[in-house]
Backbone as JSON, one array per atom type, in Angstrom:
{
  "sequence": "MQTVARAAQAKLSSRSKTYLPREHGATAMLLTPIFGVAILARSWRWSELAVLVAAFAALSAKDPAVVLMRQRFVWKQRSPESSVASRWLVGWGVVLLASVSMLLASWPLTAFVAVGAGVAAFACLAIAVNLKNRQRSTLFQIVSAAALTSTSLATCISALGSIPRWCWWFWALMAIQTSAGILVVHARLDARIALRKATGGSHQFRRAAEAALGFLMCAALAAAILKNVWIGSALVLAAAGYTYDLIRQKDPVSLQMPLKTVGQQALMLSTLYSGLLIAGLW",
  "N": [[0.81, -1.2, 0.0], [1.93, 1.22, 0.83], [3.85, 1.53, -1.13], [2.28, 1.87, -3.41], [0.99, 4.23, -2.71], [3.15, 6.0, -2.59], [3.92, 5.94, -5.28], [1.65, 7.04, -6.47], [1.72, 9.58, -5.34], [4.13, 10.55, -6.41], [3.43, 10.6, -9.09], [1.42, 12.54, -9.08], [2.91, 14.72, -8.25], [4.66, 15.02, -10.4], [2.9, 15.8, -12.38], [2.24, 18.36, -11.62], [4.52, 19.73, -12.1], [6.39, 22.36, -13.53], [7.94, 23.57, -16.48], [9.88, 25.95, -16.68], [12.47, 28.42, -17.15], [14.97, 27.72, -14.81], [17.41, 28.59, -14.04], [18.35, 31.52, -13.07], [20.49, 33.18, -13.54], [21.39, 32.38, -16.09], [19.14, 33.07, -17.55], [19.19, 35.85, -17.29], [21.58, 36.38, -18.64], [20.79, 35.73, -21.18], [18.67, 37.5, -21.78], [19.41, 40.16, -21.11], [21.33, 41.19, -23.07], [19.6, 41.45, -25.26], [17.85, 43.56, -24.62], [19.77, 45.54, -24.28], [20.9, 45.86, -26.87], [18.6, 46.59, -28.23], [18.23, 49.14, -27.26], [20.61, 50.41, -28.1], [20.41, 50.18, -30.87], [18.53, 52.03, -31.56], [16.13, 51.87, -32.85], [12.98, 50.28, -33.64], [11.58, 47.16, -34.37], [9.11, 44.72, -35.14], [10.18, 42.19, -35.29], [12.17, 42.08, -33.41], [10.87, 41.5, -31.05], [10.17, 38.91, -31.66], [12.65, 37.67, -31.54], [13.13, 37.85, -28.79], [11.05, 36.22, -27.76], [11.65, 33.77, -29.02], [14.2, 33.21, -27.96], [13.63, 32.91, -25.21], [11.85, 30.75, -25.31], [13.5, 28.74, -26.38], [15.41, 28.44, -24.34], [13.74, 27.59, -22.27], [12.85, 25.17, -23.25], [14.93, 23.46, -22.92], [15.21, 21.94, -20.47], [12.91, 20.07, -20.38], [13.63, 18.67, -22.7], [16.04, 17.49, -21.97], [15.12, 15.75, -19.97], [13.6, 13.95, -21.51], [15.59, 12.89, -23.16], [17.14, 11.62, -21.25], [15.33, 9.69, -20.46], [15.31, 8.19, -22.78], [17.97, 7.32, -23.17], [19.11, 6.75, -20.69], [17.31, 6.08, -18.44], [15.65, 4.25, -19.75], [12.98, 3.57, -19.62], [9.55, 4.6, -19.54], [8.29, 7.32, -17.61], [6.12, 9.1, -15.26], [7.11, 11.71, -15.13], [8.34, 11.98, -17.58], [6.18, 12.04, -19.34], [4.95, 14.46, -18.69], [7.05, 16.18, -19.3], [7.22, 15.81, -22.07], [4.88, 17.01, -22.98], [5.3, 19.68, -22.23], [7.56, 20.18, -23.78], [6.55, 20.01, -26.37], [4.78, 22.18, -26.28], [6.53, 24.42, -25.85], [8.0, 24.05, -28.14], [6.16, 24.67, -30.16], [5.78, 27.41, -29.68], [8.38, 28.28, -30.15], [8.71, 27.55, -32.86], [6.79, 29.2, -34.08], [7.8, 31.79, -33.54], [10.29, 31.63, -34.77], [9.5, 31.31, -37.41], [8.54, 33.85, -37.95], [10.94, 35.25, -37.85], [12.25, 34.12, -40.03], [10.82, 35.22, -42.09], [11.62, 37.83, -42.06], [14.39, 38.15, -41.8], [17.64, 38.26, -43.47], [18.43, 35.49, -45.56], [20.93, 34.16, -45.37], [21.87, 35.03, -42.86], [19.88, 33.98, -41.22], [20.25, 31.19, -41.58], [22.86, 30.88, -40.6], [22.68, 31.75, -37.89], [20.69, 29.99, -37.01], [21.98, 27.5, -37.32], [24.01, 27.78, -35.45], [22.55, 27.99, -33.04], [21.26, 25.5, -33.01], [23.48, 23.79, -32.84], [24.55, 24.51, -30.34], [22.4, 23.82, -28.69], [22.3, 21.03, -28.96], [24.8, 20.42, -27.87], [24.46, 21.35, -25.21], [22.43, 19.64, -24.26], [23.73, 17.16, -24.47], [25.88, 17.53, -22.69], [24.47, 17.88, -20.29], [23.31, 15.36, -20.07], [25.51, 13.84, -19.48], [26.12, 14.85, -17.06], [27.95, 16.98, -16.87], [27.78, 19.67, -16.46], [29.21, 21.52, -14.97], [31.59, 21.85, -16.19], [34.38, 23.81, -17.01], [35.04, 24.74, -19.59], [32.61, 24.33, -20.94], [31.0, 26.12, -19.54], [32.09, 28.58, -20.31], [31.61, 28.52, -23.07], [28.84, 28.52, -22.95], [28.34, 31.08, -21.91], [29.15, 32.69, -24.05], [27.37, 31.79, -26.0], [24.79, 32.34, -24.94], [24.82, 35.13, -24.63], [24.93, 35.85, -27.24], [22.5, 36.53, -28.2], [22.42, 39.19, -28.54], [23.47, 39.64, -31.08], [21.51, 38.48, -32.71], [19.36, 40.14, -32.12], [20.28, 42.51, -33.19], [20.32, 41.92, -35.92], [17.58, 41.73, -36.35], [16.81, 44.35, -35.77], [18.35, 46.04, -37.42], [19.0, 44.69, -39.73], [21.53, 43.8, -40.24], [24.82, 43.2, -38.8], [26.46, 45.55, -37.2], [29.77, 46.91, -36.39], [29.86, 47.86, -33.74], [28.06, 46.2, -32.45], [29.27, 43.7, -32.45], [31.33, 44.26, -30.69], [29.84, 44.81, -28.38], [28.71, 42.3, -27.88], [31.08, 40.78, -27.41], [32.13, 42.07, -25.12], [30.05, 41.7, -23.29], [30.11, 38.93, -23.16], [32.64, 38.3, -22.01], [32.35, 39.4, -19.51], [30.16, 37.99, -18.41], [31.24, 35.44, -18.47], [33.32, 35.66, -16.59], [31.72, 36.14, -14.34], [30.3, 33.71, -14.11], [32.39, 31.95, -13.47], [33.23, 32.99, -11.0], [30.96, 32.56, -9.41], [30.9, 29.76, -9.42], [33.3, 29.29, -8.18], [32.61, 30.12, -5.64], [30.75, 28.11, -5.0], [32.47, 25.89, -4.93], [34.04, 26.67, -2.75], [32.16, 26.6, -0.7], [31.66, 23.87, -0.62], [34.18, 22.98, 0.11], [34.3, 24.01, 2.66], [32.77, 22.28, 4.12], [34.24, 20.03, 4.09], [36.82, 18.27, 5.65], [39.24, 17.85, 4.45], [39.52, 19.84, 2.64], [38.85, 21.45, -0.56], [38.33, 21.65, -4.17], [40.19, 24.04, -6.09], [39.83, 24.81, -8.63], [37.94, 26.43, -10.04], [38.33, 28.86, -8.75], [40.93, 29.6, -9.48], [40.52, 29.8, -12.23], [38.66, 31.89, -12.24], [40.2, 34.0, -11.24], [42.02, 34.29, -13.33], [40.26, 35.16, -15.3], [39.49, 37.63, -14.25], [41.89, 38.99, -14.44], [42.01, 39.17, -17.2], [39.83, 40.87, -17.65], [40.82, 43.23, -16.54], [42.96, 43.75, -18.25], [41.53, 44.25, -20.57], [40.23, 46.55, -19.72], [42.39, 48.29, -19.53], [43.06, 48.46, -22.23], [40.77, 49.77, -23.15], [41.1, 52.2, -21.87], [43.37, 53.16, -23.15], [42.32, 53.55, -25.65], [40.72, 55.61, -25.04], [38.07, 55.38, -24.18], [36.11, 56.06, -21.8], [33.74, 55.19, -20.56], [33.41, 52.44, -21.24], [35.81, 51.45, -20.23], [35.37, 52.02, -17.52], [33.22, 50.32, -17.04], [34.41, 47.79, -17.28], [36.33, 47.88, -15.23], [34.61, 48.15, -13.05], [33.27, 45.66, -13.13], [35.44, 43.9, -12.7], [36.3, 44.76, -10.17], [34.01, 44.24, -8.6], [33.8, 41.42, -8.79], [36.27, 40.67, -7.77], [35.99, 41.49, -5.14], [34.02, 39.69, -4.36], [35.44, 37.26, -4.53], [37.26, 37.67, -2.48], [35.53, 37.74, -0.29], [34.8, 35.11, -0.26], [36.63, 33.78, 1.25], [35.83, 34.02, 3.79], [34.15, 32.25, 6.19], [31.62, 32.94, 7.21], [30.54, 34.61, 5.25], [30.26, 32.75, 3.24], [27.98, 31.44, 3.93], [25.96, 32.92, 2.97], [22.83, 33.13, 1.36], [22.34, 31.64, -1.86], [20.53, 32.84, -3.5], [20.63, 35.52, -2.74], [23.25, 36.08, -3.47], [23.0, 35.77, -6.23], [21.24, 37.88, -6.81], [22.85, 40.08, -6.22], [24.84, 39.72, -8.14], [23.3, 40.08, -10.43], [22.62, 42.77, -10.19], [25.15, 43.94, -10.46], [25.75, 43.14, -13.08], [23.75, 44.51, -14.47], [24.44, 47.22, -14.02], [26.92, 47.18, -15.29], [26.14, 46.64, -17.94], [24.71, 48.98, -18.47], [26.76, 50.9, -18.44], [28.24, 50.01, -20.62], [26.44, 50.48, -22.69], [26.36, 53.28, -22.59], [28.99, 53.76, -23.35], [29.04, 52.83, -25.98], [27.17, 54.29, -27.29]],
  "CA": [[0.0, 0.0, 0.0], [2.82, 2.38, 0.9], [4.49, 1.67, -2.44], [1.27, 2.42, -4.32], [0.77, 5.62, -2.3], [4.31, 6.79, -3.02], [3.85, 6.06, -6.73], [0.59, 8.0, -6.79], [2.19, 10.9, -4.96], [5.15, 10.94, -7.39], [2.73, 10.91, -10.33], [0.75, 13.82, -8.88], [3.95, 15.75, -8.19], [5.18, 15.23, -11.74], [1.89, 16.52, -13.17], [2.24, 19.77, -11.22], [5.82, 20.3, -12.42], [6.42, 23.31, -14.64], [9.25, 23.68, -17.12], [10.29, 27.31, -16.95], [13.91, 28.54, -16.83], [15.26, 27.7, -13.38], [18.69, 29.25, -13.81], [18.09, 32.94, -13.26], [21.68, 33.78, -14.13], [21.37, 32.11, -17.52], [18.06, 33.86, -18.13], [19.67, 37.23, -17.38], [22.57, 36.42, -19.73], [20.06, 35.62, -22.45], [17.76, 38.6, -22.04], [20.03, 41.48, -20.97], [21.86, 41.69, -24.35], [18.5, 41.81, -26.16], [17.41, 44.91, -24.28], [20.88, 46.45, -24.52], [20.99, 46.14, -28.3], [17.39, 47.31, -28.63], [18.48, 50.56, -26.94], [21.69, 50.93, -28.94], [20.0, 50.22, -32.28], [17.74, 53.26, -31.71], [15.0, 51.62, -33.75], [12.16, 49.17, -33.17], [10.87, 46.34, -35.34], [8.38, 43.64, -34.49], [10.99, 40.97, -35.25], [12.96, 42.07, -32.17], [10.04, 40.76, -30.09], [10.26, 37.49, -32.03], [13.92, 37.19, -30.98], [12.93, 37.69, -27.35], [10.2, 35.04, -27.52], [12.39, 32.57, -29.45], [15.27, 32.96, -27.0], [13.05, 32.39, -23.97], [11.3, 29.42, -25.58], [14.6, 27.8, -26.55], [15.97, 28.17, -23.02], [12.75, 26.83, -21.5], [12.7, 23.82, -23.81], [16.11, 22.63, -22.64], [15.01, 20.98, -19.38], [12.12, 18.91, -20.79], [14.37, 17.89, -23.69], [17.01, 16.68, -21.21], [14.36, 14.67, -19.33], [13.24, 12.94, -22.52], [16.81, 12.21, -23.58], [17.51, 10.7, -20.16], [14.43, 8.55, -20.55], [15.67, 7.37, -23.95], [19.32, 6.74, -23.14], [19.57, 6.4, -19.33], [16.31, 5.35, -17.68], [15.18, 3.17, -20.63], [11.56, 3.29, -19.43], [8.76, 5.82, -19.45], [7.88, 7.7, -16.26], [5.18, 10.23, -15.27], [7.86, 12.94, -15.41], [8.59, 12.03, -19.02], [4.93, 12.43, -20.0], [4.78, 15.9, -18.48], [8.12, 16.85, -20.05], [6.92, 15.78, -23.5], [3.85, 18.02, -23.25], [5.94, 21.0, -22.16], [8.47, 20.34, -24.91], [5.71, 20.31, -27.53], [4.29, 23.55, -26.13], [7.62, 25.36, -26.13], [8.37, 23.88, -29.54], [5.21, 25.43, -30.98], [6.11, 28.83, -29.5], [9.65, 28.51, -30.84], [8.48, 27.46, -34.3], [6.06, 30.39, -34.51], [8.68, 32.96, -33.52], [11.32, 31.42, -35.79], [8.87, 31.57, -38.7], [8.53, 35.31, -38.11], [12.3, 35.69, -38.16], [12.55, 33.69, -41.4], [10.16, 36.13, -43.01], [12.17, 39.18, -41.99], [15.86, 38.15, -41.81], [18.35, 37.74, -44.65], [18.49, 34.03, -45.47], [22.24, 33.72, -44.88], [21.92, 35.28, -41.42], [18.98, 33.02, -40.58], [20.88, 29.87, -41.6], [24.03, 30.91, -39.73], [22.24, 31.8, -36.49], [19.98, 28.74, -36.73], [22.96, 26.43, -37.16], [24.69, 27.99, -34.18], [21.62, 27.67, -31.96], [21.06, 24.05, -33.01], [24.71, 23.15, -32.35], [24.67, 24.72, -28.89], [21.34, 23.05, -28.03], [22.76, 19.64, -28.91], [25.91, 20.36, -26.91], [23.92, 21.52, -23.86], [21.72, 18.42, -23.88], [24.73, 16.1, -24.29], [26.62, 17.83, -21.46], [23.58, 17.59, -19.17], [23.14, 13.91, -19.97], [26.72, 13.3, -18.86], [26.31, 15.58, -15.8], [29.19, 17.75, -16.98], [27.39, 21.08, -16.54], [30.18, 22.36, -14.29], [32.82, 21.95, -16.99], [34.77, 25.2, -17.23], [34.93, 25.05, -21.01], [31.19, 24.44, -21.28], [30.48, 27.36, -18.95], [32.53, 29.7, -21.15], [30.85, 28.42, -24.32], [27.47, 28.92, -22.63], [28.31, 32.54, -21.79], [29.22, 33.24, -25.4], [26.15, 31.43, -26.73], [23.62, 33.03, -24.4], [24.89, 36.57, -24.91], [24.86, 36.09, -28.69], [21.19, 37.08, -28.53], [22.68, 40.56, -28.97], [23.65, 39.62, -32.54], [20.21, 38.21, -33.31], [18.55, 41.34, -31.98], [20.81, 43.49, -34.13], [19.84, 41.55, -37.25], [16.17, 42.1, -36.41], [16.63, 45.8, -35.71], [19.07, 46.76, -38.47], [19.2, 43.88, -40.92], [22.93, 43.4, -40.31], [25.5, 43.3, -37.5], [27.55, 46.53, -37.28], [30.93, 46.62, -35.55], [29.6, 48.11, -32.32], [27.33, 45.07, -31.88], [30.27, 42.66, -32.16], [32.01, 44.68, -29.46], [28.9, 44.64, -27.26], [28.65, 40.86, -27.59], [32.33, 40.33, -26.81], [32.25, 42.62, -23.78], [29.09, 41.01, -22.44], [30.53, 37.54, -22.99], [33.75, 38.17, -21.07], [31.85, 39.72, -18.17], [29.36, 36.87, -17.93], [32.15, 34.31, -18.23], [33.96, 35.89, -15.29], [30.7, 35.97, -13.32], [30.05, 32.27, -13.96], [33.52, 31.33, -12.78], [33.22, 33.45, -9.62], [29.89, 31.85, -8.72], [31.31, 28.37, -9.21], [34.34, 29.33, -7.15], [31.89, 30.17, -4.36], [30.2, 26.78, -4.74], [33.59, 25.05, -4.52], [34.44, 27.09, -1.41], [31.14, 26.08, 0.22], [31.9, 22.43, -0.49], [35.43, 22.82, 0.86], [34.03, 24.36, 4.04], [32.17, 21.12, 4.76], [35.19, 18.91, 4.02], [38.02, 18.47, 6.47], [40.42, 17.78, 3.59], [39.54, 20.94, 1.68], [38.16, 21.2, -1.82], [38.99, 22.03, -5.4], [40.37, 25.47, -6.35], [39.84, 24.93, -10.08], [37.17, 27.58, -10.48], [38.92, 30.08, -8.21], [42.05, 29.96, -10.36], [39.96, 30.25, -13.51], [38.05, 33.2, -12.02], [41.29, 34.98, -11.1], [42.53, 34.53, -14.68], [39.24, 35.95, -16.01], [39.57, 39.0, -13.73], [43.08, 39.57, -15.06], [41.64, 39.52, -18.57], [38.98, 42.06, -17.58], [41.66, 44.41, -16.28], [43.7, 44.02, -19.5], [40.57, 44.89, -21.47], [40.01, 47.91, -19.2], [43.57, 49.06, -19.93], [42.92, 48.72, -23.66], [39.73, 50.79, -23.31], [41.69, 53.46, -21.43], [44.28, 53.6, -24.21], [41.45, 54.02, -26.73], [40.02, 56.78, -24.49], [36.64, 55.15, -23.97], [36.0, 56.06, -20.34], [32.57, 54.43, -20.12], [33.69, 51.0, -21.34], [36.85, 51.17, -19.24], [34.74, 52.02, -16.2], [32.42, 49.1, -16.93], [35.32, 46.66, -17.06], [36.9, 48.03, -13.88], [33.53, 47.86, -12.11], [33.06, 44.21, -13.09], [36.61, 43.28, -12.08], [36.29, 45.09, -8.74], [32.93, 43.51, -7.95], [34.11, 39.99, -8.71], [37.4, 40.53, -6.85], [35.42, 41.59, -3.79], [33.33, 38.43, -4.07], [36.45, 36.24, -4.27], [37.8, 37.94, -1.14], [34.5, 37.32, 0.67], [34.71, 33.65, -0.23], [37.56, 33.27, 2.26], [35.16, 34.2, 5.07], [33.12, 31.22, 6.35], [30.31, 33.55, 7.42], [30.06, 35.06, 3.94], [29.9, 31.59, 2.43], [26.64, 31.0, 4.3], [24.98, 33.79, 2.32], [21.98, 32.38, 0.42], [22.72, 31.81, -3.25], [19.6, 33.79, -4.1], [21.18, 36.86, -2.49], [24.45, 36.2, -4.33], [22.52, 35.97, -7.59], [20.68, 39.24, -6.92], [23.97, 41.01, -6.27], [25.47, 39.56, -9.44], [22.41, 40.69, -11.42], [22.76, 44.22, -10.06], [26.44, 44.28, -11.05], [25.63, 42.96, -14.53], [22.91, 45.59, -14.98], [25.27, 48.43, -14.04], [27.92, 46.96, -16.33], [25.46, 46.8, -19.24], [24.39, 50.4, -18.64], [28.0, 51.61, -18.8], [28.57, 49.62, -22.0], [25.53, 51.22, -23.58], [26.84, 54.66, -22.62], [30.25, 53.8, -24.1], [28.83, 52.51, -27.39], [26.08, 55.12, -27.8]],
  "C": [[0.86, 1.27, 0.0], [3.49, 2.63, -0.44], [3.54, 2.31, -3.44], [1.04, 3.9, -4.01], [1.92, 6.51, -2.75], [4.3, 6.99, -4.53], [2.8, 7.07, -7.16], [1.02, 9.42, -6.47], [3.22, 11.42, -5.95], [4.5, 11.34, -8.71], [2.05, 12.27, -10.24], [1.75, 14.96, -8.87], [4.49, 16.06, -9.58], [4.21, 16.02, -12.61], [1.9, 18.01, -12.86], [3.56, 20.46, -11.56], [5.72, 21.23, -13.62], [7.83, 23.41, -15.18], [9.45, 25.12, -17.62], [11.77, 27.43, -16.6], [14.15, 28.63, -15.33], [16.54, 28.47, -13.06], [18.54, 30.73, -14.12], [19.29, 33.65, -13.88], [21.71, 33.59, -15.64], [20.29, 32.92, -18.22], [18.49, 35.31, -18.3], [20.69, 37.37, -18.51], [21.89, 36.42, -21.08], [19.31, 36.9, -22.79], [18.42, 39.98, -21.99], [20.6, 42.0, -22.29], [20.75, 42.11, -25.32], [18.05, 43.24, -25.89], [18.51, 45.94, -24.52], [21.0, 46.84, -25.98], [19.77, 46.89, -28.8], [17.54, 48.81, -28.34], [19.52, 51.14, -27.89], [21.29, 51.05, -30.41], [19.16, 51.45, -32.59], [16.6, 53.09, -32.72], [14.22, 50.42, -33.22], [11.48, 48.49, -34.35], [10.22, 45.18, -34.61], [9.21, 42.38, -34.37], [11.92, 40.92, -34.04], [12.19, 41.34, -31.07], [10.09, 39.27, -30.38], [11.56, 36.89, -31.51], [13.78, 36.92, -29.49], [12.14, 36.43, -27.04], [10.95, 33.76, -27.88], [13.47, 32.21, -28.46], [14.72, 32.35, -25.72], [12.5, 30.99, -24.17], [12.4, 28.37, -25.71], [15.22, 27.44, -25.21], [15.03, 27.32, -22.18], [12.63, 25.39, -21.96], [13.85, 22.9, -23.43], [15.82, 21.56, -21.59], [14.09, 19.82, -19.77], [12.82, 18.05, -21.85], [15.39, 16.98, -23.01], [16.31, 15.5, -20.54], [14.04, 13.56, -20.33], [14.47, 12.2, -23.05], [17.31, 11.24, -22.51], [16.62, 9.47, -20.16], [14.87, 7.6, -21.67], [17.0, 6.65, -23.75], [19.79, 6.29, -21.75], [18.53, 5.54, -18.6], [15.78, 4.14, -18.43], [13.73, 2.76, -20.37], [10.82, 4.6, -19.19], [8.32, 6.05, -18.01], [6.88, 8.83, -16.35], [5.88, 11.55, -15.59], [8.1, 13.1, -16.9], [7.34, 12.48, -19.78], [4.7, 13.93, -19.88], [5.81, 16.67, -19.3], [7.81, 16.89, -21.54], [5.87, 16.82, -23.86], [4.45, 19.43, -23.21], [6.85, 21.23, -23.35], [7.69, 20.66, -26.19], [5.22, 21.75, -27.46], [5.35, 24.59, -26.44], [8.07, 25.25, -27.58], [7.46, 24.66, -30.47], [5.51, 26.92, -30.9], [7.39, 29.17, -30.27], [9.48, 28.5, -32.35], [7.78, 28.7, -34.83], [6.97, 31.61, -34.57], [9.78, 32.84, -34.57], [10.75, 31.67, -37.18], [8.8, 33.07, -38.99], [9.91, 35.83, -38.48], [12.69, 35.29, -39.59], [11.96, 34.64, -42.42], [10.81, 37.5, -43.06], [13.69, 39.24, -42.08], [16.41, 37.81, -43.19], [18.56, 36.24, -44.48], [19.83, 33.54, -44.92], [22.38, 33.91, -43.38], [21.06, 34.28, -40.67], [19.62, 31.65, -40.49], [22.05, 29.83, -40.62], [23.63, 30.89, -38.25], [21.53, 30.5, -36.12], [20.93, 27.57, -36.51], [23.68, 26.55, -35.83], [23.81, 27.61, -32.99], [21.43, 26.16, -31.86], [22.28, 23.32, -32.46], [24.84, 23.3, -30.84], [23.61, 23.93, -28.14], [21.75, 21.59, -27.89], [23.88, 19.47, -27.89], [25.38, 20.44, -25.48], [23.21, 20.26, -23.39], [22.72, 17.29, -23.61], [25.5, 16.29, -22.99], [25.76, 17.53, -20.24], [23.37, 16.1, -18.98], [24.33, 13.27, -19.25], [27.04, 13.97, -17.52], [27.64, 16.33, -15.76], [28.9, 19.25, -17.06], [28.42, 22.01, -15.91], [31.52, 22.44, -15.02], [33.14, 23.42, -17.29], [34.6, 25.6, -18.68], [33.48, 25.22, -21.42], [30.59, 25.72, -20.73], [30.86, 28.56, -19.81], [31.77, 29.71, -22.48], [29.41, 28.87, -24.09], [27.35, 30.44, -22.54], [28.31, 33.19, -23.16], [27.93, 32.98, -26.17], [24.95, 32.23, -26.24], [23.65, 34.52, -24.71], [24.85, 36.88, -26.4], [23.46, 36.5, -29.13], [21.32, 38.55, -28.95], [22.82, 40.63, -30.49], [22.32, 39.4, -33.24], [19.31, 39.43, -33.24], [18.98, 42.41, -32.96], [20.34, 43.19, -35.56], [18.38, 41.96, -37.4], [15.98, 43.6, -36.5], [17.19, 46.51, -36.93], [19.25, 45.98, -39.76], [20.62, 43.4, -41.12], [23.54, 43.55, -38.92], [26.64, 44.3, -37.65], [28.65, 46.22, -36.26], [30.64, 46.81, -34.07], [28.87, 46.94, -31.67], [28.27, 43.91, -31.57], [31.01, 42.98, -30.86], [31.11, 44.47, -28.24], [28.82, 43.17, -26.87], [29.91, 40.4, -26.89], [32.46, 40.81, -25.37], [31.25, 41.99, -22.81], [29.54, 39.57, -22.16], [31.66, 37.4, -21.98], [33.3, 38.49, -19.64], [31.03, 38.56, -17.6], [30.21, 35.64, -17.67], [32.83, 34.45, -16.88], [32.96, 35.67, -14.16], [30.39, 34.51, -13.05], [31.15, 31.62, -13.14], [33.57, 31.74, -11.31], [32.14, 32.73, -8.81], [30.28, 30.4, -8.45], [32.48, 28.27, -8.23], [33.7, 29.37, -5.76], [31.31, 28.79, -4.01], [31.3, 25.82, -4.29], [34.02, 25.38, -3.09], [33.44, 26.59, -0.37], [31.32, 24.59, 0.45], [33.14, 22.18, 0.36], [35.22, 23.1, 2.34], [33.47, 23.17, 4.82], [33.1, 19.92, 4.8], [36.43, 19.22, 4.85], [39.28, 18.51, 5.61], [40.51, 18.92, 2.61], [38.85, 20.55, 0.39], [38.97, 21.67, -3.01], [39.08, 23.55, -5.52], [40.36, 25.75, -7.86], [39.14, 26.2, -10.53], [37.74, 28.89, -9.93], [40.08, 30.54, -9.08], [41.55, 30.47, -11.7], [39.34, 31.63, -13.38], [39.11, 34.28, -11.91], [41.89, 35.3, -12.47], [41.55, 35.4, -15.47], [39.27, 37.41, -15.54], [40.8, 39.72, -14.28], [42.79, 39.99, -16.49], [40.76, 40.76, -18.61], [39.81, 43.32, -17.38], [42.5, 44.76, -17.51], [42.78, 44.71, -20.5], [40.28, 46.32, -21.03], [41.17, 48.82, -19.58], [43.49, 49.42, -21.41], [41.87, 49.81, -23.91], [40.26, 52.16, -22.9], [42.61, 54.03, -22.5], [43.47, 54.17, -25.38], [40.56, 55.19, -26.3], [38.51, 56.6, -24.46], [36.42, 54.96, -22.47], [34.86, 55.17, -19.86], [32.84, 52.92, -20.14], [34.78, 50.61, -20.35], [36.28, 51.1, -17.84], [33.91, 50.76, -15.98], [33.3, 47.9, -16.6], [35.95, 46.7, -15.67], [35.85, 47.69, -12.83], [33.31, 46.35, -11.99], [34.22, 43.51, -12.38], [36.62, 43.53, -10.58], [35.21, 44.32, -8.0], [33.24, 42.04, -7.77], [35.31, 39.74, -7.79], [36.91, 40.57, -5.41], [34.72, 40.29, -3.4], [34.34, 37.32, -3.77], [37.08, 36.42, -2.89], [36.81, 37.47, -0.08], [34.43, 35.8, 0.79], [35.7, 33.01, 0.75], [36.98, 33.37, 3.67], [34.05, 33.16, 5.22], [31.72, 31.79, 6.55], [29.71, 34.0, 6.09], [29.61, 33.89, 3.07], [28.52, 31.06, 2.77], [25.55, 31.86, 3.67], [24.15, 32.98, 1.33], [22.38, 32.67, -1.03], [21.78, 32.75, -3.98], [20.1, 35.22, -3.93], [22.41, 37.1, -3.35], [24.02, 36.47, -5.77], [21.95, 37.36, -7.8], [21.79, 40.28, -7.01], [24.68, 40.94, -7.62], [24.63, 40.19, -10.55], [22.52, 42.21, -11.38], [24.07, 44.69, -10.71], [26.37, 44.2, -12.56], [24.8, 44.08, -15.16], [23.68, 46.9, -15.07], [26.32, 48.35, -15.14], [27.31, 47.2, -17.72], [25.15, 48.27, -19.51], [25.62, 51.21, -19.04], [28.44, 51.26, -20.22], [27.71, 50.38, -22.99], [25.97, 52.67, -23.71], [28.11, 54.76, -23.46], [30.09, 53.57, -25.59], [27.75, 53.38, -28.05], [26.52, 56.03, -28.94]]
}
């Protein structure tokens, strides 16, 4: 009886499950460049909204797709969770198909094919990495930062019909900042794990984060040489904020800070950074 009750409860729980983006940091990386480019482009077209909807739908579809792939290659049997995931995947797929159809009608064909191929390649990579539980791979995190912030390029195509040089710079600057932020957050996770272990933990992400901060400062120096105060200030702000976080990670009390609070602080820093970039590229 207890087994039947647990099975019924699991089935009911799976039915109430929703597949919306759970990673707020990834959602911010995806959406912030869209709004930044929409401001910098100084023009509005309906296809920019299609980019926003397509990006959100693609990100939302990842989790149900991973569940179904795990059912196919790992679990080898159907579960109530799989049934719910399939319905959500179909729903997000319809939304994605509708928004992509709008982009096909308004974008140059070569741009549509190039962006579509890139999105498809990253989607396959993300699902494969999740199936192997390698989401914390440093290389994958960096690729994710570049892929998610590339919504800036898609928005530029919708707004202007092409990608001017300033948009490439905006994408690159957003990508290096988000990459550094990802590494700093994972360094905090490693530090929290090490705090619970008597033998200590891995410093892989901390070293990678320190290298990323060094790169940010080199980029800030280059911006200073080019006399772009706003972009230089943005890079210094990001480097200073992440350096402060790495310093706090040596304090056991600071490591107890809820990750939600850490994420809110990182979002505030990213928003200020984006605002300074917009001022520098205006």
